[in-house]
A tleap script that builds the chain and sets N, CA, C and O, in Angstrom:
source leaprc.protein.ff14SB
mol = sequence {
  NMET ASP GLU GLU LEU GLN THR GLU ILE VAL
  ALA GLY TYR ASN ALA ASP LEU GLN LYS ALA
  VAL GLN VAL GLU GLU LYS LEU ALA ARG GLU
  ALA ALA THR GLN ALA VAL LYS ASP GLU VAL
  ILE ALA LEU TYR GLU GLU LYS TYR ALA GLU
  HIE GLU GLU PHE ASP ARG ILE MET ARG ASP
  VAL ALA GLU ILE LEU GLU GLN MET GLU HIE
  ALA GLU VAL ARG ARG PHE ASN CTYR
}
set mol.1.N position { 9.387 5.995 8.325 }
set mol.1.CA position { 8.043 5.519 8.084 }
set mol.1.C position { 7.074 6.310 8.964 }
set mol.1.O position { 7.397 6.669 10.096 }
set mol.2.N position { 5.906 6.570 8.436 }
set mol.2.CA position { 4.871 7.334 9.126 }
set mol.2.C position { 4.209 6.455 10.193 }
set mol.2.O position { 3.506 5.499 9.865 }
set mol.3.N position { 4.435 6.779 11.458 }
set mol.3.CA position { 3.927 5.964 12.560 }
set mol.3.C position { 2.400 5.999 12.662 }
set mol.3.O position { 1.781 4.997 13.019 }
set mol.4.N position { 1.794 7.144 12.349 }
set mol.4.CA position { 0.332 7.226 12.375 }
set mol.4.C position { -0.276 6.321 11.308 }
set mol.4.O position { -1.277 5.645 11.549 }
set mol.5.N position { 0.329 6.316 10.146 }
set mol.5.CA position { -0.118 5.450 9.056 }
set mol.5.C position { 0.018 3.987 9.464 }
set mol.5.O position { -0.881 3.181 9.224 }
set mol.6.N position { 1.145 3.652 10.079 }
set mol.6.CA position { 1.374 2.280 10.526 }
set mol.6.C position { 0.318 1.862 11.556 }
set mol.6.O position { -0.239 0.768 11.470 }
set mol.7.N position { 0.052 2.725 12.512 }
set mol.7.CA position { -0.950 2.431 13.537 }
set mol.7.C position { -2.319 2.217 12.900 }
set mol.7.O position { -3.046 1.294 13.269 }
set mol.8.N position { -2.660 3.065 11.955 }
set mol.8.CA position { -3.949 2.972 11.265 }
set mol.8.C position { -4.088 1.656 10.501 }
set mol.8.O position { -5.123 0.995 10.583 }
set mol.9.N position { -3.056 1.281 9.766 }
set mol.9.CA position { -3.103 0.055 8.966 }
set mol.9.C position { -3.123 -1.179 9.863 }
set mol.9.O position { -3.900 -2.105 9.627 }
set mol.10.N position { -2.284 -1.200 10.878 }
set mol.10.CA position { -2.250 -2.353 11.792 }
set mol.10.C position { -3.608 -2.509 12.476 }
set mol.10.O position { -4.135 -3.618 12.562 }
set mol.11.N position { -4.172 -1.414 12.958 }
set mol.11.CA position { -5.462 -1.478 13.643 }
set mol.11.C position { -6.570 -1.957 12.707 }
set mol.11.O position { -7.459 -2.701 13.123 }
set mol.12.N position { -6.518 -1.539 11.469 }
set mol.12.CA position { -7.594 -1.851 10.542 }
set mol.12.C position { -7.490 -3.190 9.846 }
set mol.12.O position { -8.505 -3.757 9.443 }
set mol.13.N position { -6.263 -3.715 9.694 }
set mol.13.CA position { -6.097 -4.874 8.823 }
set mol.13.C position { -5.298 -6.027 9.411 }
set mol.13.O position { -5.144 -7.056 8.754 }
set mol.14.N position { -4.785 -5.883 10.633 }
set mol.14.CA position { -3.974 -6.959 11.193 }
set mol.14.C position { -4.792 -8.236 11.377 }
set mol.14.O position { -4.284 -9.330 11.130 }
set mol.15.N position { -6.050 -8.114 11.806 }
set mol.15.CA position { -6.895 -9.304 12.000 }
set mol.15.C position { -7.116 -10.031 10.672 }
set mol.15.O position { -7.083 -11.261 10.628 }
set mol.16.N position { -7.340 -9.285 9.598 }
set mol.16.CA position { -7.522 -9.905 8.279 }
set mol.16.C position { -6.247 -10.608 7.830 }
set mol.16.O position { -6.291 -11.708 7.278 }
set mol.17.N position { -5.122 -9.965 8.070 }
set mol.17.CA position { -3.850 -10.567 7.680 }
set mol.17.C position { -3.554 -11.809 8.515 }
set mol.17.O position { -3.015 -12.788 7.997 }
set mol.18.N position { -3.897 -11.781 9.794 }
set mol.18.CA position { -3.718 -12.956 10.652 }
set mol.18.C position { -4.497 -14.147 10.103 }
set mol.18.O position { -3.968 -15.256 10.025 }
set mol.19.N position { -5.751 -13.919 9.725 }
set mol.19.CA position { -6.570 -14.993 9.161 }
set mol.19.C position { -5.955 -15.530 7.873 }
set mol.19.O position { -5.926 -16.741 7.652 }
set mol.20.N position { -5.470 -14.640 7.035 }
set mol.20.CA position { -4.890 -15.051 5.756 }
set mol.20.C position { -3.634 -15.897 5.966 }
set mol.20.O position { -3.432 -16.895 5.273 }
set mol.21.N position { -2.801 -15.504 6.912 }
set mol.21.CA position { -1.546 -16.220 7.171 }
set mol.21.C position { -1.808 -17.610 7.744 }
set mol.21.O position { -0.978 -18.507 7.593 }
set mol.22.N position { -2.941 -17.794 8.392 }
set mol.22.CA position { -3.248 -19.067 9.031 }
set mol.22.C position { -3.849 -20.109 8.083 }
set mol.22.O position { -4.064 -21.253 8.484 }
set mol.23.N position { -4.120 -19.730 6.839 }
set mol.23.CA position { -4.607 -20.699 5.855 }
set mol.23.C position { -3.508 -21.743 5.653 }
set mol.23.O position { -2.356 -21.396 5.392 }
set mol.24.N position { -3.865 -23.011 5.775 }
set mol.24.CA position { -2.842 -24.062 5.764 }
set mol.24.C position { -2.228 -24.316 4.389 }
set mol.24.O position { -1.011 -24.468 4.280 }
set mol.25.N position { -3.038 -24.363 3.354 }
set mol.25.CA position { -2.526 -24.671 2.022 }
set mol.25.C position { -1.755 -23.468 1.476 }
set mol.25.O position { -2.253 -22.342 1.486 }
set mol.26.N position { -0.541 -23.720 1.004 }
set mol.26.CA position { 0.379 -22.638 0.644 }
set mol.26.C position { -0.176 -21.675 -0.407 }
set mol.26.O position { -0.152 -20.463 -0.194 }
set mol.27.N position { -0.676 -22.185 -1.534 }
set mol.27.CA position { -1.161 -21.295 -2.590 }
set mol.27.C position { -2.380 -20.511 -2.134 }
set mol.27.O position { -2.517 -19.332 -2.461 }
set mol.28.N position { -3.266 -21.151 -1.386 }
set mol.28.CA position { -4.437 -20.450 -0.858 }
set mol.28.C position { -4.013 -19.391 0.148 }
set mol.28.O position { -4.589 -18.303 0.179 }
set mol.29.N position { -3.009 -19.693 0.975 }
set mol.29.CA position { -2.493 -18.729 1.957 }
set mol.29.C position { -1.891 -17.524 1.243 }
set mol.29.O position { -2.143 -16.379 1.619 }
set mol.30.N position { -1.096 -17.791 0.216 }
set mol.30.CA position { -0.485 -16.696 -0.537 }
set mol.30.C position { -1.551 -15.832 -1.208 }
set mol.30.O position { -1.440 -14.606 -1.220 }
set mol.31.N position { -2.584 -16.468 -1.767 }
set mol.31.CA position { -3.666 -15.722 -2.420 }
set mol.31.C position { -4.438 -14.887 -1.400 }
set mol.31.O position { -4.766 -13.731 -1.665 }
set mol.32.N position { -4.726 -15.469 -0.239 }
set mol.32.CA position { -5.465 -14.747 0.805 }
set mol.32.C position { -4.651 -13.566 1.316 }
set mol.32.O position { -5.189 -12.476 1.516 }
set mol.33.N position { -3.376 -13.778 1.524 }
set mol.33.CA position { -2.492 -12.711 2.000 }
set mol.33.C position { -2.407 -11.597 0.960 }
set mol.33.O position { -2.490 -10.417 1.304 }
set mol.34.N position { -2.243 -11.964 -0.297 }
set mol.34.CA position { -2.151 -10.962 -1.361 }
set mol.34.C position { -3.458 -10.189 -1.500 }
set mol.34.O position { -3.441 -8.992 -1.786 }
set mol.35.N position { -4.582 -10.855 -1.303 }
set mol.35.CA position { -5.881 -10.178 -1.397 }
set mol.35.C position { -6.008 -9.088 -0.331 }
set mol.35.O position { -6.508 -7.999 -0.614 }
set mol.36.N position { -5.559 -9.377 0.888 }
set mol.36.CA position { -5.593 -8.378 1.958 }
set mol.36.C position { -4.688 -7.206 1.589 }
set mol.36.O position { -5.081 -6.046 1.711 }
set mol.37.N position { -3.479 -7.517 1.138 }
set mol.37.CA position { -2.538 -6.457 0.782 }
set mol.37.C position { -3.071 -5.614 -0.377 }
set mol.37.O position { -2.946 -4.389 -0.367 }
set mol.38.N position { -3.666 -6.275 -1.378 }
set mol.38.CA position { -4.232 -5.541 -2.524 }
set mol.38.C position { -5.362 -4.614 -2.086 }
set mol.38.O position { -5.477 -3.492 -2.578 }
set mol.39.N position { -6.198 -5.090 -1.157 }
set mol.39.CA position { -7.307 -4.282 -0.649 }
set mol.39.C position { -6.785 -3.022 0.041 }
set mol.39.O position { -7.289 -1.924 -0.190 }
set mol.40.N position { -5.777 -3.192 0.885 }
set mol.40.CA position { -5.219 -2.059 1.616 }
set mol.40.C position { -4.557 -1.079 0.647 }
set mol.40.O position { -4.756 0.131 0.749 }
set mol.41.N position { -3.784 -1.597 -0.276 }
set mol.41.CA position { -3.095 -0.730 -1.245 }
set mol.41.C position { -4.110 0.054 -2.068 }
set mol.41.O position { -3.938 1.256 -2.273 }
set mol.42.N position { -5.167 -0.607 -2.545 }
set mol.42.CA position { -6.184 0.083 -3.337 }
set mol.42.C position { -6.853 1.195 -2.529 }
set mol.42.O position { -7.086 2.289 -3.042 }
set mol.43.N position { -7.155 0.912 -1.282 }
set mol.43.CA position { -7.788 1.907 -0.412 }
set mol.43.C position { -6.894 3.125 -0.235 }
set mol.43.O position { -7.357 4.261 -0.340 }
set mol.44.N position { -5.615 2.891 0.035 }
set mol.44.CA position { -4.702 4.008 0.275 }
set mol.44.C position { -4.317 4.730 -1.012 }
set mol.44.O position { -4.031 5.927 -0.984 }
set mol.45.N position { -4.305 4.016 -2.146 }
set mol.45.CA position { -4.082 4.702 -3.420 }
set mol.45.C position { -5.205 5.700 -3.682 }
set mol.45.O position { -4.965 6.815 -4.145 }
set mol.46.N position { -6.424 5.287 -3.382 }
set mol.46.CA position { -7.566 6.189 -3.571 }
set mol.46.C position { -7.540 7.325 -2.551 }
set mol.46.O position { -7.753 8.486 -2.898 }
set mol.47.N position { -7.279 6.982 -1.302 }
set mol.47.CA position { -7.297 7.969 -0.217 }
set mol.47.C position { -6.262 9.080 -0.426 }
set mol.47.O position { -6.531 10.247 -0.138 }
set mol.48.N position { -5.084 8.711 -0.927 }
set mol.48.CA position { -3.985 9.678 -1.056 }
set mol.48.C position { -3.647 10.020 -2.510 }
set mol.48.O position { -2.555 10.515 -2.789 }
set mol.49.N position { -4.568 9.764 -3.428 }
set mol.49.CA position { -4.301 9.969 -4.860 }
set mol.49.C position { -3.798 11.373 -5.184 }
set mol.49.O position { -2.938 11.541 -6.048 }
set mol.50.N position { -4.323 12.367 -4.505 }
set mol.50.CA position { -3.960 13.749 -4.802 }
set mol.50.C position { -2.897 14.314 -3.853 }
set mol.50.O position { -2.522 15.481 -3.956 }
set mol.51.N position { -2.425 13.485 -2.941 }
set mol.51.CA position { -1.458 13.963 -1.938 }
set mol.51.C position { -0.098 14.193 -2.591 }
set mol.51.O position { 0.338 13.409 -3.434 }
set mol.52.N position { 0.552 15.254 -2.199 }
set mol.52.CA position { 1.851 15.584 -2.799 }
set mol.52.C position { 2.936 14.554 -2.478 }
set mol.52.O position { 3.925 14.450 -3.203 }
set mol.53.N position { 2.755 13.801 -1.407 }
set mol.53.CA position { 3.736 12.768 -1.041 }
set mol.53.C position { 3.203 11.363 -1.310 }
set mol.53.O position { 3.520 10.424 -0.581 }
set mol.54.N position { 2.401 11.225 -2.348 }
set mol.54.CA position { 1.766 9.952 -2.691 }
set mol.54.C position { 2.774 8.805 -2.784 }
set mol.54.O position { 2.552 7.743 -2.204 }
set mol.55.N position { 3.868 9.005 -3.500 }
set mol.55.CA position { 4.853 7.927 -3.688 }
set mol.55.C position { 5.438 7.460 -2.358 }
set mol.55.O position { 5.573 6.259 -2.125 }
set mol.56.N position { 5.781 8.399 -1.494 }
set mol.56.CA position { 6.335 8.037 -0.184 }
set mol.56.C position { 5.300 7.299 0.652 }
set mol.56.O position { 5.610 6.301 1.303 }
set mol.57.N position { 4.087 7.792 0.627 }
set mol.57.CA position { 3.022 7.154 1.406 }
set mol.57.C position { 2.812 5.720 0.930 }
set mol.57.O position { 2.681 4.811 1.749 }
set mol.58.N position { 2.779 5.510 -0.365 }
set mol.58.CA position { 2.534 4.166 -0.894 }
set mol.58.C position { 3.721 3.237 -0.619 }
set mol.58.O position { 3.531 2.037 -0.421 }
set mol.59.N position { 4.932 3.777 -0.606 }
set mol.59.CA position { 6.090 2.958 -0.206 }
set mol.59.C position { 5.947 2.554 1.254 }
set mol.59.O position { 6.221 1.412 1.620 }
set mol.60.N position { 5.514 3.501 2.088 }
set mol.60.CA position { 5.288 3.201 3.507 }
set mol.60.C position { 4.211 2.140 3.677 }
set mol.60.O position { 4.368 1.217 4.476 }
set mol.61.N position { 3.120 2.265 2.932 }
set mol.61.CA position { 2.036 1.285 3.019 }
set mol.61.C position { 2.567 -0.107 2.669 }
set mol.61.O position { 2.298 -1.070 3.387 }
set mol.62.N position { 3.309 -0.217 1.583 }
set mol.62.CA position { 3.857 -1.510 1.169 }
set mol.62.C position { 4.802 -2.068 2.233 }
set mol.62.O position { 4.761 -3.260 2.535 }
set mol.63.N position { 5.646 -1.215 2.796 }
set mol.63.CA position { 6.590 -1.652 3.820 }
set mol.63.C position { 5.859 -2.099 5.085 }
set mol.63.O position { 6.222 -3.108 5.690 }
set mol.64.N position { 4.850 -1.365 5.479 }
set mol.64.CA position { 4.062 -1.717 6.667 }
set mol.64.C position { 3.413 -3.079 6.462 }
set mol.64.O position { 3.452 -3.924 7.356 }
set mol.65.N position { 2.819 -3.297 5.299 }
set mol.65.CA position { 2.168 -4.576 5.020 }
set mol.65.C position { 3.165 -5.730 5.046 }
set mol.65.O position { 2.863 -6.801 5.571 }
set mol.66.N position { 4.336 -5.515 4.488 }
set mol.66.CA position { 5.365 -6.562 4.513 }
set mol.66.C position { 5.795 -6.873 5.946 }
set mol.66.O position { 5.942 -8.038 6.316 }
set mol.67.N position { 5.994 -5.843 6.738 }
set mol.67.CA position { 6.371 -6.050 8.136 }
set mol.67.C position { 5.280 -6.799 8.899 }
set mol.67.O position { 5.572 -7.688 9.699 }
set mol.68.N position { 4.029 -6.437 8.647 }
set mol.68.CA position { 2.918 -7.117 9.306 }
set mol.68.C position { 2.876 -8.589 8.908 }
set mol.68.O position { 2.694 -9.463 9.756 }
set mol.69.N position { 3.045 -8.857 7.628 }
set mol.69.CA position { 3.016 -10.243 7.143 }
set mol.69.C position { 4.149 -11.050 7.767 }
set mol.69.O position { 3.926 -12.162 8.245 }
set mol.70.N position { 5.340 -10.510 7.767 }
set mol.70.CA position { 6.488 -11.223 8.343 }
set mol.70.C position { 6.279 -11.489 9.827 }
set mol.70.O position { 6.589 -12.576 10.315 }
set mol.71.N position { 5.756 -10.504 10.542 }
set mol.71.CA position { 5.512 -10.677 11.977 }
set mol.71.C position { 4.484 -11.779 12.215 }
set mol.71.O position { 4.643 -12.590 13.127 }
set mol.72.N position { 3.440 -11.812 11.406 }
set mol.72.CA position { 2.410 -12.837 11.581 }
set mol.72.C position { 2.928 -14.218 11.218 }
set mol.72.O position { 2.594 -15.196 11.887 }
set mol.73.N position { 3.721 -14.315 10.189 }
set mol.73.CA position { 4.287 -15.615 9.798 }
set mol.73.C position { 5.179 -16.131 10.922 }
set mol.73.O position { 5.106 -17.307 11.279 }
set mol.74.N position { 6.008 -15.277 11.475 }
set mol.74.CA position { 6.882 -15.686 12.575 }
set mol.74.C position { 6.052 -16.084 13.800 }
set mol.74.O position { 6.344 -17.087 14.450 }
set mol.75.N position { 5.024 -15.302 14.112 }
set mol.75.CA position { 4.173 -15.588 15.260 }
set mol.75.C position { 3.412 -16.906 15.081 }
set mol.75.O position { 3.282 -17.697 16.016 }
set mol.76.N position { 2.922 -17.120 13.881 }
set mol.76.CA position { 2.123 -18.313 13.601 }
set mol.76.C position { 2.970 -19.581 13.593 }
set mol.76.O position { 2.480 -20.659 13.929 }
set mol.77.N position { 4.235 -19.455 13.210 }
set mol.77.CA position { 5.111 -20.627 13.128 }
set mol.77.C position { 5.684 -21.057 14.464 }
set mol.77.O position { 6.387 -22.065 14.530 }
set mol.78.N position { 5.406 -20.323 15.530 }
set mol.78.CA position { 5.932 -20.708 16.843 }
set mol.78.C position { 4.864 -21.245 17.728 }
set mol.78.O position { 5.137 -21.616 18.869 }
savepdb mol mol.pdb
quit
């Protein structure tokens, strides 16, 4: 995984993801979390649309977002 990409995404979107994970109602929490992830994915799809490693980058973006979400869920539940 691209560490610079991970640092960039965490710095830019971790606060938004934290807020989304803290929504108490399950369906609203899932919708808020998905909205953050969709926003990030759309941004990076546009940013790297012409990049020769687009598929790898987008897999990394998805993996980074999943890791961030899991970390926040674990942190919030303790």
